C-alpha positions in Angstrom: -4.8 -28.3 7.4 -7.8 -25.6 8.2 -4.7 -23.8 10.2 -1.4 -24.1 7.9 -4.6 -23.1 5.3 -4.8 -20.1 7.3 -1.2 -19.4 8.2 -0.5 -19.2 4.0 -3.6 -16.5 3.8 -2.2 -14.7 7.1 1.8 -14.9 6.0 1.4 -11.1 3.5 -0.5 -9.7 6.5 1.8 -11.2 9.5 4.6 -9.7 6.7 3.9 -6.4 6.8 2.5 -5.5 10.4 5.9 -6.4 11.0 7.4 -4.1 9.0 5.1 -2.0 9.2 5.4 -2.1 13.7 9.1 -1.5 12.7 8.8 1.2 10.3 7.0 2.9 13.3 9.2 2.2 15.5 11.7 3.7 13.9 10.1 7.2 13.1 8.7 7.0 17.0 12.6 5.8 18.4 14.9 8.3 20.4 17.5 9.3 17.9 20.9 8.0 19.2 18.7 4.5 19.7 21.1 2.1 18.5 20.0 0.3 16.0 17.3 3.0 14.9 18.9 3.3 11.6 20.4 -0.1 10.1 16.3 -1.2 11.2 15.5 1.9 8.9 17.8 1.4 6.0 16.9 -2.6 6.3 13.3 -1.8 6.2 13.9 0.4 3.3 15.5 -2.9 1.2 13.3 -5.0 2.0 10.3 -2.2 0.5 12.7 -1.4 -2.5 13.6 -6.1 -3.0 17.5 -5.6 -2.4 18.2 -8.6 0.2 18.0 -8.2 3.4 21.6 -8.4 5.5 21.5 -9.4 8.7 22.2 -7.0 11.7 24.7 -10.0 13.4 26.1 -10.7 9.6 27.3 -6.9 9.0 29.3 -7.1 12.6 31.1 -9.8 11.6 32.1 -8.2 8.6 33.3 -5.8 10.9 34.7 -8.0 13.4 37.3 -9.8 9.9 37.7 -6.0 9.0 39.0 -5.1 12.4 41.0 -8.5 13.1 43.0 -8.4 9.5 45.5 -6.5 9.9 45.5 -4.0 7.7 44.8 -0.1 8.2 41.0 -0.2 9.2 38.6 3.3 8.4 35.3 4.0 8.8 35.6 4.1 4.7 36.2 1.0 4.8 33.5 -0.9 7.0 31.7 0.9 5.1 32.2 0.4 1.5 32.6 -3.7 2.1 28.8 -3.7 4.0 27.4 -1.2 1.3 26.7 2.1 3.9 27.4 5.5 5.0 30.9 5.8 7.3 27.9 6.7 9.6 26.2 4.1 9.2 29.2 2.2 9.8 30.1 3.7 13.2 26.0 3.1 14.6 26.9 -0.8 13.5 30.0 -0.9 16.0 30.4 -2.9 18.2 28.8 -2.5 21.9 30.8 0.5 23.6 33.3 0.7 20.6 30.7 3.6 19.6 28.2 7.4 21.4 26.8 10.2 19.6 26.3 13.1 20.5 24.0 15.4 18.4 25.4 17.8 15.5 23.8 20.7 18.0 26.9 20.0 20.5 29.1 21.3 17.6 30.9 23.8 20.6 30.9 22.7 22.9 31.8 19.2 21.2 35.5 21.2 20.1 35.8 23.0 23.0 36.3 19.9 24.9 38.5 18.5 22.6 40.2 22.4 22.5 40.9 20.6 26.4 43.6 18.2 24.6 47.4 17.7 24.7 46.9 17.1 21.4 45.0 16.2 18.7 45.7 14.6 15.1 43.3 16.0 12.7 42.7 14.5 9.9 41.2 14.4 6.7 40.2 12.8 4.2 40.2 14.0 0.0 40.0 12.4 -3.2 42.2 9.7 -2.6 44.9 11.7 -0.2 44.6 12.0 3.9 45.8 14.9 5.4 47.3 15.1 8.3 47.9 18.2 10.9 49.5 17.3 14.2 49.1 20.5 17.1 46.5 21.6 20.0 42.9 23.0 18.5 42.2 26.1 19.7 39.0 27.1 20.1 37.0 29.2 18.1 34.2 31.7 17.7 31.0 31.3 14.7 30.0 33.7 12.9 29.2 33.5 9.1 27.0 30.2 9.3 31.4 28.5 9.8 33.5 28.0 13.1 36.5 30.5 12.1 39.9 29.2 13.5 41.9 32.5 13.2 44.9 33.3 14.2 46.7 31.8 17.9 49.7 29.6 17.9 47.4 25.9 16.7 48.7 25.2 13.0 44.6 24.6 12.6 43.9 27.3 10.4 40.0 27.8 8.8 36.1 27.9 8.2 34.2 24.7 9.2 30.2 24.8 8.4 29.7 23.8 11.0 25.7 24.3 10.0 25.9 20.5 7.7 27.6 18.3 10.9 24.5 16.2 11.7 26.7 13.8 14.8 29.6 13.3 16.2 30.7 10.0 17.1 34.1 9.0 20.0 34.7 5.8 18.4 37.1 3.9 19.0 38.3 1.4 17.4 42.3 -0.7 16.8 44.2 0.6 13.7 46.6 -2.0 12.4 45.9 -3.3 15.9 47.4 -0.3 17.6 44.9 1.3 20.5 42.8 4.2 18.8 40.6 6.5 19.9 38.4 10.0 17.4 36.4 12.5 17.5 34.7 12.3 13.2 32.6 14.7 12.3 29.8 13.5 10.3 27.8 15.5 7.5 23.7 14.7 6.7 24.7 12.7 4.1 26.3 11.1 6.5 30.5 11.1 6.1 33.1 11.4 7.6 34.4 15.3 7.1 37.0 14.8 9.3 38.1 13.3 12.9 40.0 14.3 15.6 41.8 11.3 17.2 43.5 11.8 20.5 47.2 12.3 19.8 50.7 10.5 20.3 54.4 11.2 21.7 57.0 9.0 20.7 53.9 6.5 18.8 52.1 6.2 22.6 48.8 7.8 23.0 48.9 10.3 25.5 47.3 9.3 28.3 45.5 12.1 30.2 44.2 13.0 26.6 42.7 9.7 25.9 41.4 9.7 29.3 39.1 12.9 28.4 38.5 11.3 25.3 37.5 8.0 27.0 35.3 10.7 30.0 33.5 12.4 26.4 32.2 9.2 25.4 31.1 8.4 28.0 29.0 11.8 28.9 27.6 10.3 25.6 26.7 6.9 26.7 23.4 6.9 25.1 
């Protein structure tokens, strides 16, 4: 009985100690730590009284979505789990995604420009805009990465300072193998994505190999 009484009294303290320890780890762990974002979010939910969904439950839901045969994107997963698209990418099954810091924007862009073809995708207000082209490199000036001239169909000005992280994601789309680089904003949204290009509905093998090399380079 004295032991039970001690546990009852100590439970709030031990719970607080566990939360404090985990919070400290979140603050000091490497920024690319696989579960840092998820644990931080769960601790925040605990503090504000929201139910804590386990990572296992989240990943089970992701697997259910990916195996559903329906079109599934990072945004689809994010909506189902009530997280950001960036957090959804970090919750994908082991080996499905690696991440580069936003500070590597120019070097990552230059590497993708070596692929034979990409499909550039951006979603806006329910619209999905796609451009199939060979990516070219640009120049950074006035806070933008500028594509001007050249033979590429993709032109414009990209606010690279708003990109916090770039994910190299392998995720099936309606049962088809798919690989893409997702450029995440500081708010965790996907600004745009660059998919490994296809010819006659088949992935361009050389472009896929270059993608996988990038994915491996940033493996934690």
